[in-house]
Each structure stands twice: as structure tokens, then as C-alpha cells.
C-alpha angles and dihedrals in degrees: 000000000000112000121199114190120194128179115215120261124267111298129202090255092048088055091051096043094244124149109247112182106154099340118110120262121162128217120271120227087261089053091054091049090051090052091050089052090053090048089057092044092053101034093106095047114108097231114188102180135017124201125185138166120252095247112117096235090054096044092050091049091049092048092053092049090046094061090095096041105038095204127153107263110226109216117210133175089214089076094055116126118266109284108246095193114200091003095065110118092018128114112270091241091068091059091046090054092047090053090049092049091049093058090221126124112262094247092054097044112106115196116225105273092007145084135265125229087254090056088053091050092052094052092047092051091051090049090049089055089055092049092051091049094049105030109022094145099036139089111251126194117203117191110191144117130310095249093055091050094046093052092048093048094048090050098045094044094040093234127159124241089252086073094055097111091062093051101034104107125228118221107302092003110161124214123180128194134181107214133191094192118319097292097061116050129155117205111227100169134012121195092342094310119114117234111241116229112249 
């Protein structure tokens, strides 16, 4: 299975440094340009199936990328961004301070009414199991949020959280893996940069 992971383009809240979670935030003009660039990058990929979350910024990104593929986009709530609970709509600094005050590591901290990074990892692993069962010999495009992609990459590549900066995707960052099941994945591209053969 070939897995193509794309974070949505820059949203209005991304631009302003506001925590989004499940609240709406549309793409900026820069975000649309980023999505068009990804469309051109992936236009020669033979994509069999496209999945995206239902959030507007993700759906719009997926639609722009899909212009060269014309596939049905399968919308799933599983690919929604991590729920940030009471911090949704707040500046990112407020969450950072709450994590610091809690004394917990960032990936364990669960906002009131929200999800932790570990919760995100669990849901992405379960979704991956479904993909392997349904599409083991196909090329799958997932358009989702950065946190979902980061958790999946760290899991599939067996990387520690200390490596997160390398794998944390920017807006419209593209990562591509060739996977033989979930325990054997080769990284072909990380954040739109091809991996050179050693």
C-alpha cells in the first residue's frame, strides 16, 4: 500500500495562531496556492482512493488536489483534527501555558472536553488497520490535520517524540510511504522533500 499524507493548506486560524480543533476555519489565499502546488506535485500519482475529514479547510484542500484525479472523496470524521476542547478558538500560547501548568508531557495532556495526542494516535492506528484491510495494494491519499499525520508517521516509522520537528508537517506538507502492512514502511517523501537513496 502506498500512503500519501497531506496536511490541509493554511487556514485563517493557522495564520492568526489560533487553536482550531473542530471549529471552522477556511483556507487563506496562501492556503489555496499551497493546495494547487500539491495538486501539481501529485498529478502524476496513480491515486486509487482519497479520504478527508469533514472540516471545510480539509475538504477544500482535497478538492483542489483532486482536480487531476477526479476521484470520489470519502469523508470521515475519524480524520478530524484533534479536539482541543475549551482551548478551541484560543491563542496557542494559552494551551502551551496550560500544558506547562499541568506538569504533564504535551502528548499526554488532554484538554478539558478534548483529546490528547495519544488519543489521536489510537484513532489513527485503528483507521490504518481499516485501510490495510480494504486497500492493501492501492495508493491512498489522506488529507487531514498536522497532528494526525505526525502521530501516524511517528508510529509507522517507530520514531520517538524527540524527532517530532522533522516529521511535523507544515501546511500542505506531503509525506509518502510504501507500506507492506503497518510494521514495514519505507519513507519516500517527508514534508514534500524526496528521500535520497543511501
